[in-house]
C-alpha positions in Angstrom: -20.0 46.5 -37.5 -21.7 43.3 -38.6 -20.3 40.0 -37.4 -18.3 38.0 -40.0 -19.8 34.5 -40.2 -17.0 32.8 -42.0 -15.3 29.9 -40.1 -11.7 28.7 -40.2 -12.9 25.5 -41.9 -14.5 27.6 -44.7 -11.2 29.5 -45.2 -9.2 26.2 -45.3 -11.7 24.7 -47.7 -11.0 27.6 -50.1 -7.2 28.0 -49.7 -6.3 24.4 -49.0 -4.8 22.7 -45.9 -1.2 22.3 -47.0 1.3 22.9 -44.2 5.0 22.8 -44.2 6.9 21.4 -41.3 10.4 20.6 -40.1 11.7 18.8 -37.1 13.5 20.4 -34.1 16.8 19.0 -35.4 16.5 20.8 -38.8 19.0 23.6 -39.3 17.6 27.1 -39.3 19.2 27.5 -42.8 17.2 24.5 -44.1 14.0 25.8 -42.6 14.6 29.2 -44.2 15.2 27.5 -47.5 11.9 25.7 -47.2 10.1 28.9 -46.3 11.7 30.7 -49.3 10.8 27.9 -51.7 7.1 28.0 -50.7 7.0 31.8 -50.1 5.8 31.4 -46.6 6.6 33.2 -43.3 6.5 30.3 -41.0 7.0 26.5 -40.7 5.5 24.2 -38.1 7.8 22.2 -36.0 6.7 18.6 -35.5 8.2 15.7 -33.6 6.9 12.2 -34.5 3.8 13.9 -36.0 3.1 16.0 -32.9 3.1 19.8 -33.1 5.9 21.1 -30.8 6.5 24.6 -32.1 6.5 27.1 -34.8 9.4 28.8 -36.5 8.7 32.2 -38.1 10.6 35.0 -39.8 10.2 36.9 -36.6 12.0 34.1 -34.6 14.8 34.2 -37.1 15.2 38.0 -37.0 15.0 38.4 -33.2 16.5 35.2 -31.9 19.2 34.5 -34.4 20.3 37.4 -36.5 20.4 40.0 -33.7 22.5 37.6 -31.6 25.0 37.0 -34.4 24.3 33.2 -34.6 24.8 31.1 -37.7 21.7 29.7 -39.4 23.7 26.8 -40.8 24.7 25.5 -37.3 21.7 26.5 -35.1 18.8 24.1 -34.9 15.2 25.1 -35.3 14.4 23.6 -31.9 16.6 26.2 -30.3 14.9 29.1 -31.9 11.3 28.1 -32.4 8.3 29.4 -30.4 7.3 26.5 -28.1 4.1 27.7 -26.6 2.1 27.5 -29.8 -1.4 28.9 -29.8 -3.8 26.9 -32.0 -7.4 27.3 -33.3 -10.1 24.9 -34.3 -11.9 24.7 -37.6 -15.2 25.8 -36.1 -13.9 29.1 -34.9 -15.2 32.3 -36.5 -12.8 34.4 -38.4 -13.7 37.4 -36.2 -12.5 35.5 -33.1 -9.3 34.5 -35.0 -8.7 38.1 -36.0 -9.1 39.3 -32.4 -6.6 36.6 -31.2 -4.1 37.5 -33.8 -4.4 41.2 -33.1 -4.3 40.9 -29.3 -1.4 38.4 -29.2 0.4 39.8 -32.2 0.4 36.5 -34.2 0.5 36.3 -38.0 0.2 32.5 -38.2 -2.1 30.1 -36.3 -2.0 26.3 -36.7 -5.5 24.7 -37.0 -6.1 21.5 -35.0 -9.1 19.3 -35.3 -9.3 16.8 -32.4 -5.6 17.3 -31.8 -4.7 16.6 -35.5 -3.1 19.3 -37.6 -5.4 20.2 -40.5 -3.9 23.5 -41.7 -2.6 26.9 -40.9 -4.4 30.3 -41.0 -2.4 33.5 -41.7 -3.3 37.1 -41.1 -3.5 37.4 -44.9 -6.1 34.6 -45.0 -8.1 36.5 -42.3 -8.0 39.8 -44.2 -9.0 38.1 -47.4 -12.0 36.4 -45.7 -13.2 39.7 -44.2 -12.9 41.6 -47.5 -14.8 38.8 -49.4 -17.5 38.8 -46.7 -17.8 42.6 -46.8 -17.9 42.6 -50.7 -20.8 40.1 -50.6 -22.7 42.2 -48.1 -22.2 45.3 -50.2 -23.4 43.4 -53.3 -26.5 42.2 -51.5 -27.3 45.7 -50.2 -26.8 47.3 -53.6 -29.1 44.7 -55.1 -31.7 45.4 -52.4 -31.5 49.1 -52.9 -31.8 48.7 -56.7 -35.0 46.7 -56.1 -33.5 43.4 -57.4 -34.3 41.5 -54.2 -37.8 41.0 -53.0 -38.5 41.9 -49.4 
């Protein structure tokens, strides 16, 4: 398999760097409302501008629903994942894909010199890999057809 040369920065340049965040004191209900409004599967949890966690649909399902807790009274800070793995803009998508697969993540915040600059999802990774493979196929087809000089 050929190495995918796309970087996280290139993916963010295409998709944009918008992120959605809540504070640890936000109710789970309000966080879910924000997630539904933007059709996203996770929100970042920040405290005075610093990333302190991530709250995902998985957190909601496993930590709240299965325990019979109320999303209107429980705070995100009680349910969020605290040990947040992050990536840098210079990382290759192949490396990100390996991290996501190995650690079973679907969302990875992107930090540049400690500053939040975006979030990469498994969907972004799959899209980048498909686009890169389509370009390779196009290039090879043109080469075989004799449209590219050697």
